[in-house]
N, C-alpha and C positions, 0 to 999 in steps of 0.2 A: 658614342652618344648614349644617354640613358635609355633604357628600354621603353619608357613612356613616349619618347620622341621618335625613335627609329623603328621599333618593333610593334608598337601599339599606340595609336593616337587618333584623334579626330580634329579637324580644322574646318571652319566654314567661311565661305566668302560669298559676296553678292556682287554681280555685275550691275553696277548702277548706271544704266544707260539713259535714264530720263530724269537727271538731277534737277532740271528746271521746271518739271511738272509738279505743281504744288501738291496735288492729291497723292501722286506716287511717292514723293519725298516724305510726306507726313507719315505714311504707313511704314516706310522703310526706317525712318528715324525712330519711330516707336518700337519697332522690332529690335533695332540695335540696343536701345535702352533696356528692353525687357530681358535680353540675353537668354533665350530659350535653351534649355539643356546646359546652361552654364557657358555658352559660346560667346566670345567676343567676335562678332561677325565682321570680318574685314570688308571694307567698302572699296571696291575697284571701280573708280569713277571714270566715265568718259568725259574728257574736257569739252568745253563748248566749241562748236564749229561755226565760225563767223560766216562761212560760205552758205550755211543753211539758215542764216538769220538768227543764230544764237549769240546775241551780243550783250546779255545781262551778266557781265563778268563778275560784278560785285556780289550778286546773289549766289552765283555758282561758288565763288571763293568762300563766302560765309558758310555755305553748306559743306564744302570740303573740309573746312577747319572744324566744324562741329562734328563731322564724321570721324576726323582724326582724333578728337578728344575722347571718342568712345571706343575706338579700336584701330587696328591697322588700316592705313590709307594706302590704296593702290591706284595705279594708272591703267585704264582700259581704253585701248585704241580701236575705233572704227575706221578702217582704212579708206573707205569711200565716202560715206555720209552717215548721219545719225541712224538711218534705217537700213544701211548696207554695210555689214561689218567687214567682209573680206575685200581685199584690194581688187580694183579693176584697172590699175595702172599707177604710175608714179613711183617714187622712191620710198619704199616701205620703211626702211631703217631711218631715213631722213625725217619722215613724218613723226616717228616716235621721238627722235632727238628734238625736233622742233616743239612738240607738245611738252616734252619734259623740261625744256628750257623756259617755255612760257610759264609753267607751274613754278619753277624755282625763282624766276624773276619776281613772282608775286608772293613769295614766302611760303609756298606749299611744297612739301618734300615727300612725295610718295616713296614707299620702300618696296612695293611689289608691283607686278605687271601681269596683264593677261591680254593677249591679242584677240581682237574680235573675230568670231567664227573659228577660233582656235588656230588662226593663221600665224605662222612664223616662218622666217628664213634666216640665213646667216647674218644678213644686215640688221634685221630686227634683234636677233640675239646679241649681236655686238653692241647695238645701241642700248639695250637693257643693261648690259654689263657696265658700259661707260656711265650710265646714270645711277649705278649702285643698286639696281633692283634685284629682287628675287623673282624668278619667272614662274608663273602658275599656268602658262600656256601649254606645256607638255601634258599629255593625257596618258592614263594608264592603258586605255583601250581606244581604238579608233572611233571617233564620233560617227554614228551610223549614217548621218545625212551627207557626209562629205563625198563628192564624186571621186571616182578612181583617179589616182595621180595627184589629188589635191595636196597642197603643202600642209603638214602638221608635224608634231614632234611626239615621240613615244617614249615614256619613262615611267617605270612602275614603282619608283622609290625616290625619296628626296636625295638629291646629289648635286655635285659640282660638274657642270658641263664645260669641258675644255674646248675653246673656240679657235685655238691656234694662236701663235705669237705670245703665249703666256697669258692670254685673256681667259678668265674663268667666270662662268655665270651660274650662281646658285639657283636651283630649281626645286620647287615644291609642287609636284604634279597634281592635277585635278583628277579625281577618280569617279565622282558620282554627281549626276543631276539629282534633283529631289525625287523624281519618279523611280529612277534606278535605286536610289538609297532606300526608299520605302519598300521596294520589292526585295532588296537584299536583306533588310531587317525581317520582313515577313518570312523569308525562306531560311533565316539563320545563316545567310551566306555572305556576310560582310567580311572583307579582308581585314587584316590587323591595322592597316594604315588607310585612313579615310580622309579625303578632302572633298567635301560636298559644296556645291554651289547652286545658286538660283539667280533669277533676274528680279530687279526691283519691280518691274511691271507685273510679275506674278502675284504680288501682294495685294493688288486691287481687285483680284478675283477672289471672292469669299471662300470658295471651295479650295482653291490653290493655297490661299493663305492658311487655312486650317491644316492642310496637309503639311505645309512647311513647319508650322508650330508643333504639330504632333510628332512629326518625324525627327525634328531636331531634339525635342524633349527626350524621346526614346534613345536617340543616338548618344546623348550625354550620359545615359546610364550604361551604355555598352562599351564606350571607348573614352579614355581620358581626354577631355577637351584641352586644346592648347591654342594659344594665339598664333596667328600666322607669323608675326614678327619674331616671336620667340623661337619657333621652329626654324625660320629662315636664318636666324643668327647661329643656331647650332649647325645648320648645313654649311654655312660660310666657313665655320671654324673647323669642322670635323667630318663633313659629308664625304661619302665615297665619290670618286671621280669617274666620269665617263666621257667619251669623245663625242663631238657633234655628229660625226658620221654614223654613230650607233643610235642616235635618237632621231635624226632628221628623216622624215618620211615623204614620199612622193616628190613633188617639185622642190620641197625644202632641202632635199638631199643634193640638189645641183650645186656644185661649187663647194661641197663639204670638204673640210680640211682633214 
């Protein structure tokens, strides 16, 4: 791969968890249009949850299509409810498949994925591979708030995760939240590869929104911006390979191949 994609790059994504909230959506859409730092900000959208009363499918779909027109569109799963990201039961991989099928039946085709609360397991990873996603759930470092033994995936570079039986999942790991990114910039401690993320709800807080705008503007001067889809395509074609049991951590390692 070219140096700008494997040795030095920056990509930015947003976990869009409140796409039906008019106020939140308006500030997110404006930020996507603005492209601070030159970043085409990927929108990783949580599908509507009918069990939680989210039944305005047409408004959700219109917003998903608008986000797709501006940048990479991704799928973000909350496994329990809109306000509870990690699973408390049920078939996790089946939920991802079901949501992915719902999206495709309505003409929406995400190309990326991130599990809520950084949750993943082998069934989720296989579902993502079947749906043709690039997975952003792996983290370069363990999220500090996860309890001991919690399921997550560790990966420090973009690569192809071998899931067994010839199934391969391209992955573009997430490296920084906005606070960590700002601290890394201030300390001149950024790694060559950066995948920064934030939440759509962050944008309705004026102070948080200013931090996001300022930090992304500076990041665009320090690392070459690249779109998530562009990087994912390079990973699919030429990324280094790793096995699931080298990236799966905690409970996610159970049943690793």
